[in-house]
C-alpha positions as CSV (number, residue, x, y, z in Angstrom):
1,X,53.3,96.9,24.5
2,X,51.5,93.8,23.3
3,X,51.8,90.5,25.0
4,X,52.7,87.3,22.7
5,X,50.1,84.7,23.5
6,X,50.3,81.3,22.2
7,X,46.8,80.5,20.8
8,X,46.1,77.0,20.0
9,X,43.0,76.3,17.6
10,X,42.0,72.6,17.6
11,X,40.0,71.7,14.5
12,X,38.7,68.2,14.2
13,X,38.1,66.9,10.6
14,X,36.7,63.5,10.1
15,X,38.6,61.0,7.9
16,X,35.8,61.0,5.5
17,X,35.9,64.7,5.0
18,X,39.6,64.6,4.5
19,X,39.3,61.8,1.9
20,X,36.7,64.1,0.3
21,X,39.0,67.0,0.2
22,X,41.9,65.2,-1.5
23,X,39.8,62.9,-3.8
24,X,41.5,62.3,-7.3
25,X,44.3,65.0,-6.2
26,X,46.1,63.9,-3.1
27,X,47.9,60.8,-2.3
28,X,50.2,59.9,0.6
29,X,53.1,57.8,0.9
30,X,53.4,55.4,4.1
31,X,56.3,53.3,5.2
32,X,55.1,49.7,5.6
33,X,56.9,46.7,7.0
34,X,56.7,43.5,4.8
35,X,54.7,41.8,7.7
36,X,52.0,44.2,7.2
37,X,51.7,43.9,3.4
38,X,49.1,41.2,3.4
39,X,46.4,43.3,5.3
40,X,46.8,46.0,2.8
41,X,47.8,44.3,-0.3
42,X,46.2,40.7,0.0
43,X,46.8,40.2,-3.8
44,X,50.7,40.6,-3.3
45,X,52.7,37.3,-3.3
46,X,54.3,36.4,0.0
47,X,57.2,38.7,0.8
48,X,60.1,37.9,3.1
49,X,59.8,39.5,6.6
50,X,62.1,42.3,7.9
51,X,61.9,44.5,4.8
52,X,61.1,48.3,4.6
53,X,58.6,49.0,1.7
54,X,56.5,52.0,0.9
55,X,52.8,52.3,0.1
56,X,51.1,54.8,-2.1
57,X,47.6,55.3,-1.0
58,X,44.8,57.6,-2.4
59,X,43.5,60.3,-0.1
60,X,40.5,58.1,1.0
61,X,43.1,55.3,2.0
62,X,42.7,53.1,-0.8
63,X,46.1,51.2,-1.6
64,X,47.4,52.0,-5.0
65,X,50.9,50.7,-5.2
66,X,53.7,49.0,-3.3
67,X,57.5,49.3,-3.9
68,X,60.8,49.2,-2.2
69,X,61.6,52.6,-3.0
70,X,60.0,55.8,-1.7
71,X,61.3,57.8,-4.9
72,X,59.2,55.0,-7.2
73,X,56.0,55.8,-5.3
74,X,56.5,59.5,-5.6
75,X,57.2,59.0,-9.3
76,X,54.2,57.0,-9.8
77,X,51.9,59.6,-7.9
78,X,53.6,62.3,-10.0
79,X,52.9,60.4,-13.3
80,X,49.1,60.1,-12.1
81,X,49.2,63.9,-11.4
82,X,48.7,63.4,-7.7
83,X,50.1,65.7,-5.1
84,X,51.9,63.5,-2.5
85,X,52.2,63.9,1.5
86,X,53.9,61.7,3.7
87,X,52.5,60.0,6.7
88,X,54.4,58.8,9.7
């Protein structure tokens, strides 16, 4: 009989390595509060506080788009032929 053992592999990958892996192919969608928009999207006019928005970022973290709809972020990524992942 074999014994089931839980094996945990911890692999560390730097943020730079992750960005390089997904460059031009992967983007992520991240929920963002309207209060946090100016730090990531300084060009966006002032938005009322308390709104739930969604940001589309390139794999390297570069902000690409801001929207009030997760579906719109996915559609934009799809149009640009980017594979999307969600970040919590």
